[in-house]
SEZANU-572028 format. One record per residue (C-alpha): residue in three letters; x, y, z. Coordinates in steps of 0.05 Angstrom, whole numbers, plus 5000, padded with zeros to 4 digits. Example, Ala and Ser with C-alpha at 12.3 -4.5 7.8 and 13.67 -1.06 7.14 Angstrom:
BEGIN
ALA524649105156
SER527349795143
This chain:
BEGIN
MET401747475008
LYS406847365062
ASN404946965123
LEU405947455179
TYR405746965236
ARG410146375217
LYS416446225178
PRO416146125103
LYS414345435078
THR419544985046
GLY416045034978
LEU416845784977
LEU424145714994
ILE425245244935
LEU422145774891
PHE426946304919
CYS432845854906
PHE430345734835
LEU429946484824
ALA436946564850
GLY439546044802
SER436246364742
PHE438547074759
HIS446147154749
SER448646454760
GLU456046634756
LEU459546894818
TYR462047604814
SER467947414858
GLN470946824894
GLU469047094962
GLN461946864973
ILE459446985044
ILE458046365084
TRP453046525140
ASP454146165206
ASN448145805235
VAL445546145298
PRO439346065341
VAL432746355317
ASN430947055340
THR437747325358
THR440248035349
GLY446247865307
ILE449847335266
THR456847245239
ALA459147025170
THR465846785144
TYR469946885081
SER477246755068
GLY479147455089
GLY475947435158
THR469447465195
LEU463547905177
ASN459048135235
VAL451648285223
MET447848635278
ALA440648875284
THR441849585311
GLY437950175335
THR430950215362
GLY426149695335
LEU423149005341
ASN425948575285
MET430748015299
VAL435647655254
PHE434546905246
TYR437646355205
SER434045685203
ILE431345505134
PRO433345485079
ALA439345045095
ASN443345405041
PRO449345695078
THR449946275029
VAL443046545048
PHE440546865111
GLN434047225126
THR430947735173
THR423947795198
GLY421348485212
ALA416348795259
TRP410948815205
ASN405049195235
ASN408949405296
ALA414149875268
PRO419550105272
SER424349555250
LYS431549535273
ASP436649705219
LEU441749185197
THR449149365199
PHE454548955164
THR461749035191
PHE467948755158
PRO474948695187
GLU478049005125
LYS476349445066
VAL472449055013
ILE468149174952
ILE461248874950
THR461148584880
ARG454048334887
PHE448848424942
ARG442348064930
VAL435748154967
TYR429647754947
ASP422447624967
ILE421448374965
ASN414048584960
TYR408448974992
GLY402248785031
THR400448925103
TRP407949045109
ASN412949475072
ASP419549165048
SER422449845028
PHE429450025052
SER435450475037
PHE442950395043
SER447750835083
ASN455350855083
ILE455750505015
THR455050704942
PHE453350184890
GLY455150274817
GLY449349874788
VAL442749534803
THR438648994766
ALA431648814788
SER425748374769
ALA420848684720
GLY416249194750
CYS420649344810
CYS422750024835
ALA429949934857
THR435550454852
THR442850434872
SER440650744938
GLY435450214957
VAL428449994940
THR421550314948
VAL415749834941
SER408349974931
ALA401849604919
GLY403949504847
THR410549164863
PRO410548444837
PRO411047894891
ASN417747564902
THR421648144872
ASP429047994865
VAL434248554864
HIS441848534854
TRP446249124872
THR453349104842
CYS460149434846
SER460349834911
ASN465650304933
ALA470950054982
ILE467649985051
ASP468649655118
SER461549755142
PHE454649915114
THR447449925139
ILE440549745112
ASN435450245138
TYR428449935136
ALA422650395120
ASN417150555170
THR410850735132
ASN404150825167
GLY406350375224
THR408849815178
THR415749555163
HIS418948955128
ALA416948225137
TYR421247655111
LEU427347845068
PHE432847395042
TYR440047615029
THR446347364995
MET452947734986
GLU459347674946
ILE465448094960
LEU472148264931
ARG478048344978
LEU482348934960
PRO489948844952
SER493248945020
ILE498449495011
GLY500649825075
THR503950505084
LEU510550535044
CYS517050885057
TYR519651435014
ASN524051154958
SER522950444981
ILE522149864933
PRO514549824922
PRO510449194918
THR507848974851
LEU500449104837
PRO496848444825
THR495248244753
THR488647914772
LEU483348034826
GLY477747604855
ASN475247054809
ASN481147104762
ILE478947794739
GLN484248074692
GLY485448794677
SER490349374680
TRP492349894732
SER492950644724
PRO498250844743
ALA501350184724
THR506450164781
ILE507050454850
ASP511551064854
THR514951154921
SER519051764899
VAL513052214913
ALA510552274985
GLY503052294998
THR496951874980
THR495851654908
GLN489751284880
TYR491050684835
VAL485250434793
PHE484349724767
THR480049694703
PRO477648994686
ASN478448754614
GLY472048714574
GLY467448104576
GLN468547934650
THR463747874707
ILE466048514739
GLN466349144696
CYS466849694748
PRO473550034762
ILE476649844829
ALA480650384865
ILE485650324922
ASP489550864958
VAL497050784971
THR500551245020
VAL508051405017
LEU511051725079
PRO515452335070
PRO523052245078
GLY525952265147
GLN520951805180
GLN524951425232
ASN520150845236
CYS521150655163
CYS528050875144
ILE530650405090
PRO536549995116
ASP540449915051
ILE540550204981
THR544649974920
LEU544850484864
THR546350214794
SER547750504725
PRO543950704684
THR537750614727
ASP540051084782
ASN544251574741
VAL542852294758
ALA541352754699
SER543753474693
GLY539253944732
ASN536753414780
GLN538553284853
ASP538552564878
ASN537352524954
ARG538551854988
GLU538751645061
THR538950975097
SER539450695167
ASN545250255148
THR549050285081
ILE549050595012
THR552850254956
ALA553550664893
HIS555350444822
ASN551651014788
THR553651654751
ILE552352364773
ASN552752764709
SER555253474700
GLY550253974727
ALA547153454774
VAL547453384850
GLY547852754892
VAL546952784968
TYR547652105002
HIS547851965076
ALA547751305113
LYS548351125186
ARG554050615176
THR557650645109
ILE557450955040
THR561250524990
LEU562950794921
LYS563950174878
LYS566750074808
GLY562450464760
PHE560951044807
TYR562551694771
SER561552414793
ALA563152824732
ASN566553504730
GLY561154024740
SER557053574786
ARG556353614861
PHE556653004905
ARG556452964980
GLY556552325021
TYR556852305096
ILE555351865155
GLN548552025184
GLY542051645194
CYS535251845166
THR533652575180
GLY529752785119
THR534753345106
PHE539353365045
VAL543853975048
GLY547753884983
ARG552054504997
GLU559054685018
SER560754455088
PRO560454965144
ALA567055265168
ALA566454855232
GLU566754205192
THR572954445155
THR576154635221
ASP574653955250
LEU577553625188
LYS583954025193
LYS584453845267
LEU583653115248
ILE589453175200
THR594153465253
ASP591853075314
THR591552355287
PRO597751985311
VAL601151555257
THR605451025287
GLU606450615224
LYS608650865156
LEU603150955104
LEU605750995033
LEU602051454985
TYR605151554916
PRO606051924872
ASN604452534913
PRO602853014882
ALA599252594830
THR595652744765
GLN591552134744
LYS592551584796
ALA595551494865
THR597250854901
ILE596550754976
GLU600150195013
TYR600649945085
GLN604249365117
GLN597649095146
PRO591248965107
ILE587149585094
ARG579849495115
ASN577050155093
ILE579350755053
ARG576151445049
VAL578252045008
THR575352715029
SER576253404998
ILE578553975042
ASP571354255044
GLY568653595072
LYS565953245010
THR566852495008
MET570152314942
LEU571251574957
SER569051085011
LYS570950364999
GLU571549725040
LEU577749315025
ASP581748715046
ALA588348865014
ASN595049185029
SER594649684972
TYR589550054930
GLU590050504869
ILE585951144872
ASP583251404806
LEU583952174806
ALA581352304736
ASN575152674761
TYR578353014820
LYS579453764818
ASN586454024831
GLY587854124904
MET588953774970
TYR585153154993
ILE585152765059
VAL586152015054
THR583851625115
VAL584850875122
GLN582550385174
THR587449815180
GLY586849085200
ASP590649215264
GLY585449725287
ARG589050375269
THR586150975234
ILE591451335193
THR590551995156
SER594952285102
LYS594752865053
LEU594252754978
PHE595353304927
LYS592253294857
LYS595353734804
């Protein structure tokens, strides 16, 4: 029988520690709670683990207090209840982050002129193991006159939580007496909100106490906006066997607070297949080496520059549009409005050319060469309907334009020179 009026004797505590050692000796995770020593009969304590500080508070209406004095084991703390003067305050555990309780142990559970029954709220455990003759479920424990003394219960594999509560029973004016607690936790991978089409972080190959397993899906996909659940399933024969789920949120395109600064598109990874539309936007630059196949659409816009490097190819029958604009979340992928064409024609006629720009042959069939007496810093070729066919940074006095995939017609060639001039000329493909 429990002593209702004084703390447990040291001999009893040695027995409890012995029981703990014989009942699941291996840690379920590396994060064992270390309880901080606090004065006797306080309303709350704190505990530490490598992820932060856990707060434990006696809450609600009741008389029990939390105390930590003996045993001197820093992984164990205990509460004393109101016994024959119910109700007893509930006990709320609050974490600074989402965690999984891999094992929660309560021992010295029994029944006398007190009642050690309790239930959990705001947490769901996947399993429970108890001493013989006990009456524990994943929701808590209900003791009776037939419950063996010093009953020891282990709850395992909770859902992801940042707070949960023990609700002590109040039966015929009695509530719990001495109870002892230990806890082990698993910190979840910290993956914040991701940007649409951003490079995702790699899901960890191990969790907790070197727990190995596999993820489903295996990698984070940022090409789909919304929240997706990723589930880690431990390999067989390890201390944790419950699946561990995390949610990863990808913001929709056009979010100004997470616009990707730069994208480099390569072949074959970023090639666009027939029937697909590839939408890309950045707050700085896009550099493209990829292929847009016949029947495919590519719409790229960047706030500063779009550079089509060696290897970029927009095949006949494809549609490609590149233009200078920051992240908006809109990808038109259509013919330019008449106003844009009018502005382009106005640019052709209004731009003063004070130095001679050589563009030959003109008309051209396969290739055309552009030359200037000063270094050319940037060259852009635009179709008459406003589509960007080429945008390239240079540091040379000449450049050869490959016209193999250009349709017949007129194009506008605009260069920015090393002496600060912008010069525009017409180029005809036949």
